[in-house]
N, C-alpha and C positions, 0 to 999 in steps of 0.2 A: 607850380605852386599857386594857391589861391591869390596870393598877393600880386602875382605877375599877370593875372588874368583880368581883363576888362569884361564885366558881365555882358554888356551890350554887344561887344565884338564876339564873345564866346557864343552867345545865343544866335547871333547872325550866322556864324559859321557852322555850328553843330546843332542848333535847336535846343530843346529841352525835353526831359522825359514826358511821356504821355500823361502820367498821373500828377504832374506838377500843378499845384493849385494857384500859384501866383506867377506874375510875369517876372522872370529872372533878370531880364534886361534892365529893369528899373532898380535892382538891388545895388547896394554899395559894393558888396563882395559876395563871391560864391564860396561855399565851403568845399573842402577836398571831397567830401561825400557827394555833394551835388555834381561836381565836375566828373568824378568817377562814374556815378550812376548814368550820367548823360553819355559819356564815351562808351561805356559798357553796352548800353542799349544801341547806340548809333553804329558801333562796329561789330555788333552781334557777338560779343564776347560771352562765352558760357563757361564758367569755371568748372573744372573737372571734379569729379567726386572720388577719383582714384589718385592718391598721392604719388603713385609710382610713375605717373606721367612725367613729373619733373624730378622726383627723387628716386634715382635708381641705385 
């Protein structure tokens, strides 16, 4: 959850997206979208376009 994440610690551990325009480590809070975007990029998560991958 965003409330459980220290922005400075998160950025130190995972970095931030390449297209981020500001230094996230200085923010008071990160949004769920910012956290998700970072992890998706860092872990090379690519959502499938075929729903049958999960829904069989």
